[in-house]
N, C-alpha and C positions, 0 to 999 in steps of 0.2 A: 504494500500500500504506500501511498504518498501523502504528504501534508506540506502545505505551502507556509513559509515563514518569511519575514523580512526583518532584518536587523541593520545596524549601521554597516555591516559587511556586505549588504546587498540582499537580493532576493534568492531564495533557495526552495527547491522542492525535495524534501527529505524522504528517502526511501526507508521504510520501517516495517517491522513484523511484530504483531502482538499474538502471543500464544497463551491459552488458558487450559485448565484441565479438560475443557469441553470442546475446544477448537484449536487446531494447529495455526489457523490464521483468523483471528477474531477482529472485529471492527473496533472494539474497545475493551479495556480491562474489566475484570470483575471487581467492583468496588469493595467486596467483602473479603478479598484475598490480598496478602502482601504482594508487592511488585518488585521484581528483580530487573534492573536496567543494566544492559551490557554496553561497555565501551571498548570497541574493537582496536586491534593494533594497527599500525601504519601499513597500508597496502593490502591488508587481508580483512575486509569487512565482514566476511561470512564465517570467521573462525569459530564463533560461538554457536552457530545454528545447529550443529549435530546434537548439542546438549538439549535442544528442545524436544527431542524424542525420549529423553530420560523420564520414566514415569514418576520418579521421586521429585525431580525439579518441576515437572508439570503439575504439581500441586499448587503452584503459584502462578501469578501473571508473569510471563517472560516477555521482555521488550528489548528489541535490538534495532539499531538504526545505523545508517551509513553516514559518516562525516561528509562534509563538502569535499569534492574531488575524489570520492570513493564510491564504489559500487554503482548503483543507478541513481544516486542523488545528483540532481542537476541544479544549476543556478548561474548567477552572474559570474563574470570573470573574477577570480580571487583578487582582493586588494594586494598591493605590493608587499605589505608587512603583515600578512596573515600568519598567525602562529597560535600558540596555546591559549592566550587570553581571548583571541577572537573566536577560536573554536569552542571555548567555554561559553561565551555569550550565545553562540548558535545552539549549543546543546541545551541551555536553559530555555531558549525560545522554542526548541522542539518539544521539551517537556511540557511547556505551557500549551503549545498548539494541540497536543493530543491528551491534555488534561490529566497528566500524571501526578499522583500525590507524592509524598516523600517515599523514596525508594531505597532498596538495598542495591548498592553499586557493586558491579563486578567489572574490573578493568584490566586491560593488558597493554603493555608496551606504551605506545603513544597515547592510547586512551587513558592510561593511568595518570598522566599529567593533567588531563582535562577533568577527570573524576576527582582528583585531589584538590584541584583549584575550586571546584564547586563545593567540596566539603569544607574548605577553609572560608570561602566567601559567602556561602549560603548553607550553613550547617542544618538549617531547618528542612532542606530538601533531601537530606541523606539520613537513613536509619543506620546503615552499616556500610563498611567499605572493605572489599576484598580485592587485593592487588596481585597481579600475576606478571612476572618479568617486567617490573617497572622500569621506566626510563630514569636515568640518574641526572641530577643537576650538573655533576661533573663526571663525565664518562671517562673510562681508562683510555689512554692514548691509542692502544691497538684497536679498540672498538671504534673510536672516532675515525681512525684511518680506514677501517673497513667500510664504515658508512660513507666516507668521502669517496672511496673508490667506486662504490656502487652508484653514488650520485653522479660522479664524473662520467661513468660508463653510460648511464641513462641519458644524460645531457648530450653525450657524443652520438647517441643513436638518433638525435633529432637535429641534424645539421641545418635544417631550414624548416619553416612552417609547412612546407609541402613535401618534405622528404623524411623517410624513416629508414634507418639502417637496421633491418630486422635481426641480423646476427648480433649486433651489439645490444639491442633491446632484449633479446632472449638471454644474453649473457648477464645483463643487469638483473632481469627478473628472476632467473634461476639462482643467481647469487643471493638475492634477498630471500628467496624461498629456503635456501640452505641455511641462512642466518636465522630465519624464523623457526625452522624445525631442527636446529642444532646439527645440521649436516646429515640428518637421518631422514631422508625423504620417504615417507610411507606412501601407501596408495592414496590415503586421504590428502597428504600434502601435495602430491602430484595432481590430484583432482582439483584441489583448491587453486593451485597455480594455473591450471588450464582455464579456470573460470575467471580469475582476477587479472591475469596478464592482458587479455584484450581490453578489459575495462580500464586498466592503467594507461594503456596506449591511447584510449579514447579520452580519458579524463585529464591526462597530463601532457598537454601540448607544450610547445616551446615556452610560452609565457607561464602557464600554471606550474610547469615543472620547476622553473627557476624561482618562483615565489613561494611555493608551498613546500616542496621537498627539501629545499635548503634550510628551512627554518624548523624542521622536526628534530 
């Protein structure tokens, strides 16, 4: 499903899924049940969706959404200085647009920074916070070098607005998938890569790539 929001970052049509004990794709949450809101990692917006089939988790409202420039979320061109503060503002606008109450947050990687910022600035929106593979304020040098290498490879795959170097794009995408799955690519990891890589190519054109990816 999609919901339209508008913030100072521009207009966006956020893709999202609501799952309840009675429906895998519901129009709204069950107000009598707690709600778990998922904040996905960079580049992999669907990493949490397999958990929606877990009968234990499906005792609650499960809500997942794709950040700007991820998945099938669409919107205006990203502002030049789009980063965690701006993504946090958008996440709060999404919560308001779909009428979410205070939630249990589950966040991974890039999503952890957004979830933590909401918890600090709007604690009334958060019941609990569960963080997986969080991003660090100061990352180890070797990690930064790896991220920079992936970024440089992706940028090199877009020599102009009308050209794509498919070999370099695949190299960058597969490298990030290896980073995401600790270099142990399972069948699930390969499937997710096959889904998100074409979306990344669509979402991260020359301009969006340089504004968003470089600030994560």
